C-alpha positions, 0 to 999 in steps of 0.5 A: 500500500502506497504512503502519503508524504506526510506519512513518510516524513513522518516514520522518517523523523520518529525517534520513539513512540511515547506512553502517552500515545504521542510520538517523538519528532525530530525536527530538522529544522527550527525556526525562531524569531524574537516574539516566541523565543526568549522566555525559551531560552530564559527557560534555557538558562534556568535548566543550565542547558545548551541548544542541541543542535545549534547549526539547526536553528535560524533566527530572524526578527520580524514580529516587532520591528518598525517599517517606517524605519529600521534605524536604531534605538528604536522608539518602544523601548520593549522592542528594543529589549526583544531585539537585543535578547535575540542578538544576545541568545543568538550569540550566546548559544551560537544561533545563525542570525539574520540581523537587521545589519546583514540584508538578508532579514525579513518576515521568517517564513520569507526568509525560511524558503529565500534562504534555501533552509526550507527543504523537501522532506524535513520536519520544520518547527516555529513558534509561529501559527502560520508555520505550515507556509513551508509545507509548500516544498514538501515538508511537514511544517509545525507553529509551536508554542514557547514551551515546545520551542525550549523543547526543540531548542534543548532536543530537537524534538517534540512530543505530538500526536500523528494527524490524519491527513484530507486530500483537497483536489483543485483541478480545472482553470482559475478565471482571470482576476482569480488568485492563491489567496482567493483559491485558500479563503475559498477552501476555509470557507467551504471547510470551516475554521475548525473543518481540519482539526486533527488533519494535515492538509495536503493540497494537489490537482491541476490547480496547485500544479501549475502554482509557481512556489509564491502561491502555494506558500500562500495557500500552505501559509493560512492551513491554520486558518482552516483548523489544520495541523500543517499544510503542504504540496508536493515536491515537484520539478517547480520545487528543486528549481526554486531551491536549486543555487540558494544558501543552504542548498546542497551543491554538485553531486550532493545536489542530485542526491538531494533531488532523488532523496526529496522525490521519494518523499511525495506522495505515492499515487496508491496513497490512501487518504483519511478524506478528500476533498473536490474542488472545481477552479472556476467556481472560485471567485474573488474571495473576501470574508465580511466577519472576524474569523476567516472562515466568514467569507465569500465571493465579492458579489455575494451579500453580507449573511442574514443570521435567521437563515443560519441552520442552528443557533450557534452558526445565528449567534456567530453571524449576529457577533461578527456582523455587530463587530463588522458595522454590516447589515444582513443582505447588503453588498459588501462592495461599495464599503468604505476602508479607511486603510489598505495593506498589502504584505504579510507572510501571506503575500508579501513576496515579490510576484505579489508587488510585479503583480499589482505594479502591472495593474496600478501604473497610472492609477491613484490610491483614493482620497483618505485612504492609507495604503501601505506596502510592506516587502517580506524581507530585505531581499524581497525588498531589494528586487523590487527597487530593482525592478522599479516596482517601489517606484509604482507604488510611491507614485500610486500614493502607496508608501513603500515600507522596509521588510517586517509582518507589519499591519498583520498584526499588532505588535509594532507602530502598524496599526489601525486606529479607532474602528478603520477598516482596512482591507489587508492581504495578510491570515487573519481578521480576528477583532483587534488583530491589527491593533485596535479593540474595534479594528475591522479586517477585510482579508482579501487578495493582493489586487483585490486590495489595490483595487480597494485603495484606488476606489476607496471601498471594496470593489471587484478587482476585475472590474477596477482594472479590467482584468480579463482584457489584460489577461487576454492582451 
């Protein structure tokens, strides 16, 4: 009987079965940042422990760094202290650290792939929810808590329960103006924010095969928003082409051997899955969230749901709560709703391809008066490449603020925050209450091009109409 990639990687990294039924799992690569690591290192010092395999741990700073200016010292003393602690911990424990001065700093889930640290057939852990991003390379990547960060630092292992595997096939062809972000928002809306609990998601089908590595990363990134423990795509030639020549990848004969090994981890054709979901690409439209959970999303042409039409009292209450917070009325279109802020960036959509795609359409256009629009590269390398191509000028000329690398407005750990009940069109991954810094701030998740359309129109808009995407696609 064949096996899935998840089973193969799990079995290859399983050290032993624990008495509670969990497995002790070897973590091949450990990624850390400034927010969830200080307490873990503190526990290490208290216990008098050293990092077991420091060469397997890589650090960067992303959550708390300001993006308007990264000249130190930072105005926020807490941010300055977090930076100081991470530098000290990396130095004391012999860990590779991509500092602000390195030219390689950025969001941890952007830095790992672009440095070639993320590789197929490996286990990856990081004290961050969106570690599933690395599954785009055929890795099994988990977000973990601070005590687990300590465990991995001390032993290079952690205790885990094995997940079931759900295969999600997306077949057919996406319509013009529909992107990877729409695909994952559609999947989450269909299966629910808790639909993936207990599962690893294996994404496949014709659409995933055609997707670039950046697009696969966008999909895998939000697996956690659907409740899955991780998400991945089987490695293929695109994976190998992306990785070849990157700093931490093997070279020469070792590269050839690595590729053969990586190929062996792909799911077998006869692999058995615990569940299979089939989705037609043509059924996916530009998708936007309307509520306070990533599964509260729909096609841009839809109207706000009516709580009275929900099937259960719990669903009715969930919709009522979301609409009250978002200040939306049942039965009304979301399209045309005024926005205050537009944000393009994050570990979901802060890569070079995201900025290239938006830049194609915003040339000669202007951000609407009263809208604050910011574009934030996911890493220093993304920023350098974007500037080399002149993308930063395109964004600035259109009225966007072009920032320095960091998590920025994805979350409320740096100066980029919403004020009051501002409504933000965002390319990030979470629309929870207060996620973007204000306890009453409101977030609408959508693709980068949809964010750009909203920024230019000053309200939620269909990018296909604003930019005549279909005609552009045929040109």
